[in-house]
C-alpha positions in Angstrom: 0.0 0.0 0.0 1.4 3.4 -1.0 1.3 5.9 1.9 0.1 9.2 0.6 0.6 11.0 3.9 4.3 11.7 4.2 4.9 13.8 7.4 8.0 15.3 5.8 6.1 16.9 3.0 3.6 19.7 3.0 0.6 17.7 2.0 -1.8 20.6 1.6 -1.4 24.2 0.2 -3.5 25.6 3.1 -5.1 24.2 6.2 -8.8 24.5 5.8 -10.9 25.9 8.7 -13.8 24.0 10.1 -16.4 26.7 9.5 -18.7 26.7 6.6 -19.5 29.9 4.6 -22.5 29.9 2.2 -24.4 32.4 0.2 -27.9 31.6 -1.1 -27.3 32.3 -4.7 -26.9 30.2 -7.8 -26.0 31.0 -11.4 -26.7 34.6 -12.3 -29.9 36.4 -11.3 -32.9 34.1 -10.9 -32.3 31.8 -13.8 -33.4 28.2 -12.9 -30.5 25.8 -12.5 -30.3 23.2 -15.3 -26.9 21.6 -14.8 -23.8 21.0 -12.6 -20.2 21.0 -13.9 -17.9 18.9 -11.7 -14.2 19.1 -11.4 -12.8 15.6 -10.4 -9.4 15.7 -8.8 -9.7 16.9 -5.2 -13.5 17.3 -5.6 -14.8 13.8 -6.2 -11.6 11.8 -5.6 -8.8 12.4 -3.1 -6.0 12.6 -5.6 -4.3 16.0 -5.4 -1.4 14.8 -3.3 -0.9 11.8 -5.5 -0.8 14.0 -8.6 1.8 16.2 -7.0 4.0 13.3 -6.1 3.8 11.9 -9.5 4.9 15.2 -11.0 7.8 15.5 -8.5 9.0 12.0 -9.3 8.7 12.5 -13.1 10.5 15.8 -13.0 13.3 14.4 -10.9 13.9 11.5 -13.4 14.6 14.2 -16.0 16.9 16.1 -13.7 14.5 18.7 -12.3 14.5 18.7 -8.5 11.2 20.6 -7.7 9.9 20.6 -4.1 6.7 18.9 -3.4 5.1 22.0 -1.8 5.8 24.0 -4.9 4.1 21.5 -7.2 1.2 20.8 -4.7 -0.1 24.4 -4.8 -0.3 24.2 -8.6 -2.4 21.0 -8.8 -5.7 21.9 -10.5 -4.2 23.9 -13.3 -3.3 22.2 -16.5 -0.1 20.1 -16.7 1.3 22.4 -19.5 1.1 25.4 -17.2 2.5 23.4 -14.2 5.6 22.4 -16.3 6.2 26.0 -17.2 5.7 27.3 -13.7 7.9 24.7 -11.9 10.7 24.0 -14.4 10.3 26.5 -17.2 9.6 23.7 -19.6 7.5 24.0 -22.8 4.9 21.3 -22.7 5.1 20.9 -26.4 8.9 20.3 -26.4 10.3 16.8 -26.6 11.3 17.0 -23.0 7.9 18.4 -22.0 6.1 15.6 -23.7 8.4 12.9 -22.2 7.9 14.3 -18.7 4.1 14.4 -19.1 4.1 10.8 -20.4 6.2 9.6 -17.5 4.1 11.5 -15.0 1.0 9.6 -16.2 2.8 6.3 -16.1 4.0 6.9 -12.5 0.5 8.1 -11.4 -1.2 5.1 -13.0 1.2 2.5 -11.8 2.0 3.7 -8.3 -0.9 5.8 -7.1 -4.2 5.3 -8.9 -5.3 2.1 -7.3 -4.8 3.5 -3.8 -7.1 6.5 -4.3 -10.4 6.9 -2.4 -13.5 8.9 -3.2 -13.9 12.2 -1.4 -16.4 11.7 1.5 -20.0 11.6 0.1 -19.0 11.9 -3.6 -21.3 9.3 -4.9 -24.2 10.3 -2.7 -24.0 13.9 -3.8 -23.9 13.1 -7.5 -26.9 10.8 -7.0 -28.9 13.5 -5.2 -28.1 16.0 -8.0 -29.2 13.4 -10.6 -32.4 12.8 -8.7 -33.2 16.5 -8.9 -33.1 16.1 -12.7 -30.0 18.2 -13.3 -27.5 17.5 -16.1 -24.1 16.5 -14.8 -21.0 17.3 -16.9 -17.3 16.8 -15.9 -15.0 19.7 -16.6 -11.5 18.4 -15.7 -7.9 19.3 -16.5 -7.1 15.6 -16.6 -6.2 14.0 -19.9 -9.0 12.0 -21.5 -7.2 8.7 -21.1 -6.9 9.1 -17.3 -10.3 10.7 -16.7 -12.4 7.4 -16.8 -10.1 5.7 -14.2 -10.4 8.7 -11.9 -14.2 8.7 -12.2 -14.1 5.0 -11.4 -12.0 5.6 -8.3 -14.5 8.3 -7.3 -17.3 5.7 -7.7 -19.3 8.0 -9.9 -18.4 6.8 -13.5 -21.9 5.4 -14.1 -23.6 8.6 -12.9 -22.0 11.2 -15.2 -23.9 12.4 -18.3 -20.9 13.7 -20.2 -17.3 14.6 -19.8 -14.8 17.1 -21.1 -11.0 17.0 -20.5 -7.9 18.9 -21.3 -8.1 17.2 -24.8 -11.3 19.1 -25.5 -9.9 22.6 -25.0 -6.9 24.5 -26.5 -6.1 26.1 -23.1 -6.1 24.4 -19.7 -7.3 25.8 -16.4 -7.3 28.5 -15.2 -8.2 29.6 -18.7 -11.9 29.2 -19.3 -11.8 26.8 -22.3 -12.6 23.6 -20.5 -15.6 25.1 -18.6 -16.9 26.5 -21.9 -16.5 23.2 -23.6 -18.4 21.5 -20.8 -21.3 24.0 -21.2 -21.4 23.2 -24.9 -21.2 19.5 -24.3 -24.1 19.6 -21.8 -26.2 22.1 -23.9 -26.1 24.5 -20.9 -26.0 28.2 -20.6 -23.6 29.8 -18.0 -26.6 31.4 -16.3 -28.2 28.0 -15.7 -25.2 26.1 -14.5 -23.0 25.9 -11.4 -19.6 24.4 -11.1 -18.4 22.4 -8.1 -14.6 22.5 -7.7 -11.8 22.6 -5.1 -9.1 25.0 -6.3 -8.6 28.7 -7.2 -8.1 27.5 -10.8 -11.6 26.1 -11.0 -13.0 29.4 -9.6 -11.0 31.4 -12.1 -11.9 29.2 -15.1 -15.6 29.2 -14.2 -15.7 32.9 -13.4 -14.2 33.8 -16.8 -17.0 31.7 -18.3 -19.8 33.4 -16.3 -20.4 30.3 -14.2 -20.9 30.4 -10.4 -18.8 28.0 -8.3 -19.5 26.0 -5.2 -16.1 25.3 -3.7 -15.0 22.3 -1.5 -12.1 22.4 1.0 -11.2 18.7 0.6 -8.8 19.6 -2.2 -6.6 21.3 0.4 -7.4 25.1 0.0 -8.7 27.3 2.8 -11.5 29.9 2.4 -9.1 32.6 1.5 -7.7 30.6 -1.4 -11.3 29.8 -2.5 -12.4 33.4 -2.6 -14.9 34.1 -5.4 -17.0 31.0 -4.8 -20.7 31.6 -3.9 -20.5 28.9 -1.2 -17.8 26.8 0.5 -18.2 23.4 2.1 -15.7 20.9 3.6 -16.4 18.1 1.1 -19.3 16.5 -0.9 -20.8 15.0 2.2 -20.9 18.4 3.9 -22.6 19.9 0.9 -25.1 17.1 0.8 -25.9 17.5 4.5 -26.7 21.2 3.8 -28.1 20.6 0.3 -31.5 22.2 0.9 -30.0 25.5 2.1 -27.2 25.4 -0.4 -27.2 27.1 -3.8 -28.2 23.8 -5.2 -31.3 23.5 -3.0 -32.1 27.2 -3.4 -32.5 26.9 -7.1 
């Protein structure tokens, strides 16, 4: 069993407080909610630390010694941007492509099978489906790793449609993936809300005109999640307050 909790590493960018902050608002104005866009990593499956470690290990194999803490705070943005931020590497260069390929191999071989769903992930998605809302994934993950992540989150059979970094020319925090998810789901920004766990989700959705419900289970505190219309600890916490949340207030 791989231990994802190394006490010598900074496992989270921020330590989340216990308090909940919510605002009874959804979408824009009074438009009726029609769909929910979901991020996956850190939102539905507890994978952010594992992704960071896979990046650190892949970069090190290519001679780039990047601290875990530096990589961890960038998880949630696209891998192309992470490479540039951490090592000044162009993702389209031969080296960049090789590192990305190796990172996926390491993640799939060493970490994927040990991942667990975020608390309440399946139950929350089931409740949203029961309300008749369209569910579309808007993830920075590559298409070939998205399905296994949804399976580890135990929600693969509940998702109506998915978009990945392969469906957008620019990755998060650029808005392209969120816009692609809206198109895939036949949704307008005013009638959708996104559920995510990083500042990059909030920025990407905000630039698309989509409101965000943020979850702390990805590792960010309320200050890092500023701009969200509501913040909860994890999917279970949101489910427990569903009726008073922006989802229930629709």
